[in-house]
Each structure stands twice: as C-alpha cells, then as structure tokens.
C-alpha positions in Angstrom: 40.7 -17.1 16.8 41.6 -13.7 15.2 40.3 -10.3 16.3 38.7 -9.7 13.0 36.8 -13.1 13.2 35.7 -12.4 16.7 34.2 -9.0 15.6 32.4 -10.6 12.7 31.0 -13.5 14.6 29.9 -11.4 17.6 28.2 -9.0 15.2 26.3 -11.9 13.7 25.3 -13.6 16.9 22.4 -11.3 17.9 20.6 -11.0 14.5 21.0 -14.8 13.9 19.5 -15.7 17.3 16.6 -13.3 16.7 16.0 -14.6 13.2 13.6 -17.1 14.7 11.5 -14.4 16.5 7.8 -15.4 15.9 6.8 -11.9 14.7 9.7 -11.3 12.4 10.2 -14.9 11.3 13.3 -13.8 9.4 14.4 -17.3 8.8 11.5 -17.8 6.3 13.2 -15.1 4.1 16.6 -16.7 4.0 16.3 -17.7 0.4 15.8 -14.1 -0.9 18.2 -12.7 1.6 21.1 -15.0 0.6 20.4 -14.7 -3.1 20.8 -10.9 -2.7 23.8 -11.3 -0.5 25.7 -13.6 -2.8 25.0 -11.7 -5.9 26.2 -8.4 -4.4 29.0 -10.0 -2.5 30.5 -11.4 -5.7 30.8 -7.9 -7.1 32.1 -6.4 -3.9 34.6 -9.1 -3.3 36.0 -8.7 -6.8 36.3 -4.9 -6.2 37.8 -5.5 -2.8 40.4 -7.8 -4.3 41.3 -5.2 -7.0 41.6 -2.4 -4.4 43.8 -4.7 -2.2 46.1 -5.3 -5.2 46.2 -1.6 -5.9 47.1 -0.9 -2.2 44.0 1.3 -1.7 43.6 -0.7 1.6 45.1 -3.8 3.2 44.9 -6.1 6.2 47.2 -6.3 9.3 48.4 -9.9 9.5 48.5 -9.6 13.4 44.7 -9.6 13.5 43.6 -12.2 10.9 43.8 -16.0 10.6 46.0 -15.8 7.5 43.6 -17.9 5.5 43.3 -16.1 2.1 41.1 -16.1 -0.9 43.3 -14.4 -3.4 44.6 -11.4 -1.4 41.5 -11.3 0.9 41.5 -12.9 4.3 38.7 -15.2 5.2 37.3 -12.7 7.6 37.0 -10.1 4.9 35.0 -12.5 2.7 32.7 -13.2 5.7 32.2 -9.5 6.1 30.3 -9.4 2.9 27.9 -12.0 4.1 27.3 -11.1 7.7 27.0 -7.3 7.5 24.3 -7.4 4.8 22.5 -10.2 6.6 22.4 -8.1 9.8 21.1 -5.0 7.9 18.4 -6.9 6.0 17.4 -8.3 9.4 17.0 -4.7 10.7 14.9 -4.0 7.6 12.6 -6.9 8.3 12.3 -6.1 12.0 11.1 -2.6 11.0 8.5 -4.1 8.7 7.2 -6.6 11.3 7.0 -4.2 14.3 6.4 -0.9 12.6 4.5 -1.6 9.4 2.6 1.7 9.2 5.5 4.1 9.5 5.2 7.0 7.1 8.8 7.4 5.8 8.4 9.3 2.6 9.2 12.7 4.2 12.4 11.2 5.7 13.4 9.9 2.3 12.6 13.2 0.6 14.9 15.1 3.0 17.6 12.5 3.1 18.1 11.9 -0.6 19.0 15.5 -1.8 21.4 16.0 1.1 23.0 12.6 0.7 23.3 13.1 -3.1 24.8 16.6 -2.7 27.4 15.3 -0.3 28.3 12.5 -2.8 28.5 14.9 -5.7 30.8 17.3 -3.8 33.1 14.5 -2.6 33.4 13.2 -6.2 34.2 16.6 -7.7 36.7 17.6 -5.0 38.5 14.3 -4.8 38.5 13.0 -8.3 41.9 11.2 -8.0 40.8 9.2 -4.9 39.8 5.7 -6.0 37.9 4.8 -2.8 36.1 8.2 -2.6 35.1 8.4 -6.2 34.1 4.7 -6.6 31.6 4.4 -3.8 30.3 8.0 -3.7 29.5 7.6 -7.4 27.8 4.2 -6.9 25.8 5.6 -3.9 24.7 8.6 -6.0 23.6 6.5 -9.0 21.9 3.9 -6.9 20.0 6.3 -4.7 18.6 8.4 -7.5 17.7 5.4 -9.6 15.6 3.9 -6.9 14.1 7.2 -5.8 12.9 8.1 -9.3 11.8 4.4 -9.8 9.4 5.1 -6.9 9.9 1.7 -5.4 7.6 1.3 -2.3 10.4 -0.1 -0.1 13.0 2.7 -0.7 11.8 5.0 2.0 12.0 2.2 4.5 15.5 1.3 3.2 16.6 4.9 4.1 15.6 4.3 7.7 17.3 0.8 7.6 20.4 2.5 6.4 20.3 5.2 9.1 19.7 2.7 11.9 22.5 0.5 10.6 25.0 3.3 10.8 25.5 2.8 14.6 26.4 -0.9 14.6 28.3 -0.4 11.4 30.4 2.3 13.0 31.1 0.1 16.0 32.3 -2.8 13.9 34.3 -0.5 11.6 35.7 1.4 14.5 37.2 -1.8 15.9 38.5 -2.8 12.4 40.1 0.6 11.8 42.0 0.8 15.1 39.7 2.7 17.4 40.5 0.4 20.2 43.8 -1.3 19.1 47.4 -0.2 18.7 47.2 -0.7 15.0 44.2 -1.1 12.6 43.0 -4.4 11.4 42.2 -2.8 8.0 44.5 0.1 6.9 43.7 2.7 4.2 46.0 4.4 1.7 45.7 8.1 2.5 46.2 8.9 -1.2 42.8 7.4 -2.0 40.6 8.8 0.8 39.4 12.3 1.7 41.1 12.0 5.1 38.0 12.9 7.1 37.4 10.3 9.8 34.7 9.5 12.3 37.3 8.9 15.0 39.3 6.2 13.1 36.7 5.4 10.3 37.2 7.0 6.9 34.1 8.9 5.9 34.0 6.8 2.7 32.9 3.8 4.7 29.4 5.3 5.0 29.0 5.4 1.2 30.6 1.9 0.9 27.9 0.6 3.3 25.1 2.3 1.4 26.3 0.9 -2.0 26.5 -2.6 -0.6 23.2 -2.6 1.3 20.9 -1.0 -1.3 21.2 -3.6 -4.0 21.0 -6.5 -1.5 17.6 -5.2 -0.2 16.5 -4.5 -3.8 17.0 -8.1 -4.8 15.5 -9.3 -1.5 12.4 -7.1 -1.9 12.0 -8.0 -5.6 12.1 -11.8 -4.8 9.6 -11.3 -2.0 7.2 -9.5 -4.3 7.6 -12.1 -7.0 6.8 -14.9 -4.6 
C-alpha cells in the first residue's frame, strides 16, 4: 500500500470509528454529509485535474499506487472525500458536546483578519495560480456567509481552526516533512513561497475553501429536514 493511501486511511480511521458515538450519532447525518462532500469534491477534483495539467502541482510516483483518474492518483481523489468527512465530524462533535458555545466574538475577530490576509496575498501575488485562486474563493465565501448571517458560520470558524492541526499533520507528511521527497510537489512559480515547515501557506486557504461549502450544504440539508 502506498504512503499516500496509508496517510489517508489512518486519518479516516478515528473519525469513522467515533461516528457511532451515542452522543454525536454522526452516522445519522451521513446523507447530508456525503451530498455536501460529493458536490464540492466534483468541483475541486476538476480544479485539481486542471492544476495538475498546468504543472501547478504534481504527485511523486514513488509514494502512490499509480491508479489514476485522469492525471489524479486514486489517493488524491480519496483526499476530497476523507478530509471533508473528518472536518464535518469535528463540526458535529462540537455541536453535540458544546452546544451553548458563544462564538460570535471569535468569528467577528477572525473574519476581518482572515479577509485582510487573503486580500493582501491576492494583490501581491497576482500571477500565482494557486495563491490567487484559493485566496479569492476564501475571501468571497467567508464574507458571503458572514453577511448572510447564517447561524452556523461562527461554529464553522471554530471547526476550521480546530481542523488546522490535523490538516497540517496530514499535509506535512504529504509535502515532505518526514520523507526524502514530497508526495505532492508544488511549482514555486505559483505559490508565495512561505511555508509552515514544508506546507505552502496556500494550503490553509485551500482547506477553508473546501470545507466551508461542504458544511453549508450539510447544514442546509439538516435544516430542511
């Protein structure tokens, strides 16, 4: 089994096992979770395929199974299912165990700072495909949902902040933090160049852009039901 697949499956093992916790009963939300995941994954996989063709990033054949969907390895496709699943799980654990948290203040402080960082990165790195694409989507998504005054958005902010740690561990392994060469490599011409050890700073905005619409769809379906 490939290193990339090991990383993905081990990351999934804990949240999947705890999905049957009696207080969270996450398994009862699988319909809305997977609808959200598959809608968003279809968009991100298409973008990932395009960026792979453009050599914005690529995959080291030494660390993958070499089973491809277009130019994307199987493990990369699974990434867009498992990572959002884990993060929606974090979101629902919060709701189950800490239903009365007051998170508006956190959201009100986080959003202007996050938006300002996105805007500055866009302006200063206009020619970088990775930087501009996901900083722009993060900026537009965050302000749309903030001004829409959705009740779940402040809790999403906490979900996102909590998810950064496991996300950085997974991405750290994938970007070569512990291996001689990275599983996923990035074209330096399309990133800022700032890294959290081996992780491009853009990955934080990529994660935000992927998780927010998944949770939006999930929460919308829960409300409708």
